[in-house]
N, C-alpha and C positions, 0 to 999 in steps of 0.2 A: 213872404215872411211866414205866413201861416202854413204854407206848404212845407217849408223846412221844419217847422215845429212839429207838424203832424208826422213827417217822415222820421224825425228823430224819436218820437214817441213810439211809432210802429217798430222801428229797429230795436229800441229798448225793450219793448214787450216781447218781440221775437227772441231776443237774447235771453230774457228771463225764462221764457217757455223752454228754450233749448237747454238751458242749464238745469231745469227741473225735470227734464225728460229722464225716464228710467233707461239705463244703458245695459241692464242685465238681460241679455238675450236668452239665457238658459235659466228657467225658473228653478231648476234643481241643481244641486252640487253634483256634477257628473263624476268627479274623482271619487267622491264619497259613495255615490250610488254604485259605481263599478266595483269599488273595494269591498262593499258590504253585500253584494249580490251573491246569494248562496242557493236560493231555491229556484225551481223551474219558473215560477211566476216572476221573480226578480229579473231573470235573464230574458224572459219573453217581453217584459216591459221595456227593458233596455233595447232589445232588438227592434221593438216597435218604434221607440224613440229615434233610433238611428235610421230606420226606414223612412220615417216622416221627415227627418232632416235631409235625407237623400232626395226625397221628392221635392223638397223646397229648393235645394241646390240645383236639381235637374231643371226645375222651372226657370230659375235664374239663368242657367246655362242656355236654355232655348231662347230666352228673351235676348240675351247678348249675341247669340248666333244670328237672330233676325236683324238686330241692329247692325252687325258686321256686314250682313248681306246688303242692307240698305246703303251703308257707306260705300261698299264695293260697286253697287249699281249706279250710284250718283256721286262718285268721287269728285267730279269736276265742280260740283256745287259747294264743296266744303273748303277748298283751298288748303292752306297750311294747317289750319285747325283740324281738317279731316285726317291728316296723318296722325295727330295726337289721339283723336277718337278711334281711329283704326287700331293703333297700338294698344290703347286702353281696352278696347273690346276683345282683342286677341288675348291679352293678359288675363282678363276676367273669364273668358271662355276656358282658358287653361286652368285657372284657379278653381272655377266651379266644377270642371270636369274631374279634377283631382279630389275635390271635396266630396263629390257624389260617389266616386269610387271608394274612397276611404270609409265613408258612412255605410256603404253597402257591405264592405268587408267587416266592419264592426258589427253590423246587424247579423251577418252570416255567422260570425264567431259566437255571438250570444245565442243564436238559434241552436248551434251545436252544443254549447254549454247547457242550454235548457233541456235538450234531449238527453244529456248525460246526467243531469241533476235528478235528485230523488223526487 
Protein backbone atom coordinates (compact mmCIF):
# COMPACT_ATOMS: atom_id res chain seq x y z
CA UNK A 1 0.00 0.00 0.00
CA UNK A 2 2.82 2.39 0.90
CA UNK A 3 4.58 1.57 -2.36
CA UNK A 4 1.48 2.52 -4.36
CA UNK A 5 1.16 5.83 -2.54
CA UNK A 6 4.84 6.65 -3.01
CA UNK A 7 4.62 5.70 -6.69
CA UNK A 8 1.60 7.96 -7.19
CA UNK A 9 3.38 10.84 -5.44
CA UNK A 10 6.46 10.40 -7.63
CA UNK A 11 4.37 10.25 -10.81
CA UNK A 12 2.48 13.36 -9.70
CA UNK A 13 5.70 15.26 -9.00
CA UNK A 14 7.19 14.22 -12.33
CA UNK A 15 4.03 15.38 -14.08
CA UNK A 16 4.24 18.72 -12.28
CA UNK A 17 7.90 19.17 -13.18
CA UNK A 18 7.21 18.26 -16.80
CA UNK A 19 4.38 20.76 -17.07
CA UNK A 20 6.59 23.51 -15.64
CA UNK A 21 9.49 22.83 -18.00
CA UNK A 22 10.34 25.60 -20.42
CA UNK A 23 9.70 24.45 -23.97
CA UNK A 24 11.14 27.50 -25.73
CA UNK A 25 14.19 26.02 -27.42
CA UNK A 26 15.12 29.27 -29.14
CA UNK A 27 15.79 32.06 -26.66
CA UNK A 28 15.39 34.72 -29.36
CA UNK A 29 12.61 35.32 -31.86
CA UNK A 30 14.33 34.11 -35.01
CA UNK A 31 11.74 35.53 -37.42
CA UNK A 32 12.19 38.98 -35.93
CA UNK A 33 15.98 38.65 -35.78
CA UNK A 34 16.16 37.69 -39.46
CA UNK A 35 13.76 40.49 -40.51
CA UNK A 36 15.59 43.20 -38.57
CA UNK A 37 19.15 42.14 -39.46
CA UNK A 38 20.71 45.00 -41.38
CA UNK A 39 24.30 45.39 -40.23
CA UNK A 40 27.33 43.17 -40.70
CA UNK A 41 27.28 42.33 -36.98
CA UNK A 42 23.61 41.28 -37.15
CA UNK A 43 24.26 38.90 -40.02
CA UNK A 44 27.43 37.52 -38.42
CA UNK A 45 25.51 36.84 -35.20
CA UNK A 46 22.81 35.01 -37.17
CA UNK A 47 25.45 33.05 -39.07
CA UNK A 48 27.06 32.00 -35.78
CA UNK A 49 23.65 31.01 -34.40
CA UNK A 50 22.95 28.79 -37.42
CA UNK A 51 26.45 27.29 -37.31
CA UNK A 52 25.97 26.43 -33.63
CA UNK A 53 22.59 24.88 -34.44
CA UNK A 54 24.24 22.87 -37.23
CA UNK A 55 26.87 21.59 -34.79
CA UNK A 56 24.14 20.45 -32.40
CA UNK A 57 22.18 18.68 -35.12
CA UNK A 58 25.39 17.11 -36.45
CA UNK A 59 26.13 15.73 -32.97
CA UNK A 60 22.63 14.25 -32.77
CA UNK A 61 23.05 12.82 -36.27
CA UNK A 62 26.25 11.06 -35.23
CA UNK A 63 24.60 9.78 -32.05
CA UNK A 64 21.75 8.22 -34.01
CA UNK A 65 24.13 6.78 -36.60
CA UNK A 66 25.95 4.98 -33.77
CA UNK A 67 22.63 3.68 -32.43
CA UNK A 68 21.66 2.47 -35.89
CA UNK A 69 24.98 0.65 -36.23
CA UNK A 70 24.37 -0.99 -32.84
CA UNK A 71 20.92 -2.18 -33.92
CA UNK A 72 22.36 -3.51 -37.17
CA UNK A 73 25.17 -5.36 -35.39
CA UNK A 74 22.86 -6.94 -32.79
CA UNK A 75 19.57 -7.17 -34.66
CA UNK A 76 18.83 -10.64 -33.26
CA UNK A 77 18.61 -9.34 -29.67
CA UNK A 78 15.89 -6.76 -30.30
CA UNK A 79 13.17 -8.86 -31.95
CA UNK A 80 10.14 -6.99 -33.28
CA UNK A 81 10.96 -3.93 -31.24
CA UNK A 82 14.27 -3.72 -33.07
CA UNK A 83 12.44 -3.02 -36.31
CA UNK A 84 10.77 -0.01 -34.69
CA UNK A 85 14.08 1.22 -33.30
CA UNK A 86 15.74 0.68 -36.66
CA UNK A 87 13.07 2.69 -38.50
CA UNK A 88 13.11 5.42 -35.88
CA UNK A 89 16.90 5.77 -36.08
CA UNK A 90 16.85 5.92 -39.88
CA UNK A 91 14.13 8.59 -39.77
CA UNK A 92 16.06 10.64 -37.20
CA UNK A 93 19.29 10.28 -39.19
CA UNK A 94 17.46 11.65 -42.22
CA UNK A 95 15.85 14.46 -40.20
CA UNK A 96 19.08 15.56 -38.49
CA UNK A 97 20.98 15.33 -41.78
CA UNK A 98 18.50 17.70 -43.42
CA UNK A 99 18.49 20.02 -40.41
CA UNK A 100 22.29 20.20 -40.42
CA UNK A 101 22.32 20.95 -44.13
CA UNK A 102 19.66 23.67 -43.85
CA UNK A 103 21.35 25.31 -40.86
CA UNK A 104 24.65 25.43 -42.76
CA UNK A 105 22.88 26.92 -45.79
CA UNK A 106 21.38 29.62 -43.58
CA UNK A 107 24.75 30.32 -41.97
CA UNK A 108 26.40 30.63 -45.39
CA UNK A 109 23.63 32.92 -46.58
CA UNK A 110 24.10 35.23 -43.61
CA UNK A 111 27.89 35.18 -44.06
CA UNK A 112 27.36 36.42 -47.63
CA UNK A 113 24.95 39.11 -46.44
CA UNK A 114 27.44 40.16 -43.76
CA UNK A 115 30.15 40.54 -46.42
CA UNK A 116 27.82 42.70 -48.52
CA UNK A 117 26.59 44.81 -45.56
CA UNK A 118 28.18 48.11 -44.66
